[in-house]
N, C-alpha and C positions, 0 to 999 in steps of 0.2 A: 281500192278506188272508192271515192265518195260519190254518192248519187244525189243529184238535185232534180226534183220533179216539180215542174211549174205547170199549172193549169190556168186556163182562162175561162171565165163564165161558168165553171162547174168544178166541183170537187170530185176526187176519185176515191174509190174504196181501198181498204187495206189489201184486199185480194188482188186488185189491179196493181198496186204498188209491189206486192210480193211477186207477181208474174213478171213485171218489168225487171226487178232485181234478179230473178232467176234467169231470165233470158240474157241479160247483160253479163251476168257472172260466167256464162258459157263463153262469151266473147273474151272476157278478161283473161282466160287461160292462154289465149293465143298471143297476148301482148306482154311486153315488159313494162308494166305500169306501176308507178309509185302509189303508195297508200294515200298520198295527198292529192292525186290527180282527181279532178272533178268531172264526172260524166253528167252532162246536162240533158234532161229530157223535158221537152215542151209539148204539152197536149193542148190543142186548140179545137174549138168548134168551127167548122167551115160549112158552107152550103151543101157540099157533097157528103158530109159526115164528120168524122174526126180526123184531125191531122196530128201526126206524131213526128217530132223532130228530135234526133239524137246527135249530140256533139261530144266527141272524145278526143282531147288533145293528147298526142303521143310524141315520142322523140322522132319518129319517122315522118309522120304526117298528122294532120287533123282529120280524123274520121268523122264524116257527117253524112247523115241520111235523113230523108223525110218520106213519109208515105201517108196517103189518104185512103180511108175506107169507111163504109157505113158503120162497121162494127169496130170498136176500139181494139179488141184483141187481135183482129185480123190486121189492123194498121200496125200494131206493135210487131207482129210476126214479119210483115213486109219490110219494115225499117231494119229489123235485125238481119234479115236476109241481105239487104243492101249493104249493111256494114260488113258482113261476112264477105260479100263479093269484093268490097274495097280492100279488105285484108288480103284476100287471095291475089288480087291484082298487084298490090304492093309487094307481096312476097315474091311473085313471079318476076316483077320488075327488078327487085334486088338480086334474085338468083341470076338473072340474065346479066346484070351489071357486073356481078362478081365473077361469073363464068368468063366474060370477056377479059376482065383484068387477069384472071388466072391464065387464060390463053396467051395474053401478051407477055406474061412473065416467062412462058416457055418458048417464046419466039426464038428459033435457032439462029436467025440472022443477027440478033442483037447480043448473043452470048459471045463474050470475049474468048479468044482461043487461049487455052491453058498451055503454058510452056512446060516442057518435060521436067524442068528443074523444080517446078512447083508441085508436082505430083509426089505425095509421100509414098515411099516404097519401103516395105519391111523386108529386111534380109535376114536369113537364118543360115547358120553353118551346121552341118551335120557330120557326125562321126559315124560311119557305116560299119556296123558289126558284121562279122562273117557268120553266116548261118545257113541252114537248109530251108527249103520252101515251107515245110510244115511248121517250123519254129517261127518263121516270119508271119504266117497266117495266124498263129496263136498270139503273137505279140500284137498284131493289128486288132484282133478281137478283144484282147485285154485292154488296149488303149481306147477302143470304141471308135476308131478311125475307119475311113472308107478305103484307105490305101496305106502301104507301108514300104519304105525304101530300105534296102539292105544290100549287102555284098554276098553274092552266091558263093557257097563253099566249094562247089565242084569246079566252076570255071573262073572264079575270082573276079567276076564282073558285077557291075552295078545292076540291080534288078528292082522292079517295082511290082508288088502284088496288090491287086485291088478287087473290090467287090463288084460284081456285075449286076446291072439292074434287073435282069431276068433270073437271078440266082447264080450261085457258084462264084468262082474266083477267076481272075485273069492275071496273066503274068507278062510284064514288059521287060525284055532284056536289052541292055545298052551295050553296043559294041565299042 
């Protein structure tokens, strides 16, 4: 960001310029500003003291603040606080605007019903090996799965062995 400092009736010291640059560089991190953007700072003498005006054009809005104080550094601090407050309000406003749009995008009344034909379903065919329960558990552990389908060797029925959440194994037998 480029800085343009304009004074009337008086010149300012290098220390004052450095303070202005330092304070404005803190605000610069909150904004997406191009290097060609000009930040204009106007310092005027007024009957009540010194008046500082800061104008920063951004993509979102033109940030502008002015403050008057008897001491120049106090006026600079006040105007920077006003600019920060404007940034905070702009951010809150944008958050609210986007939150409402996000809410509208999830409005259940406007969602079109999906026909069953449109839902992709993956089908898989299995050949069930005949084995005992211990072999099925060993195969499930080797594969790293949480369940295993097999044909029980004693009753020749389809069975499912699975890991229980509290530990151990469970068995489902199909009639």
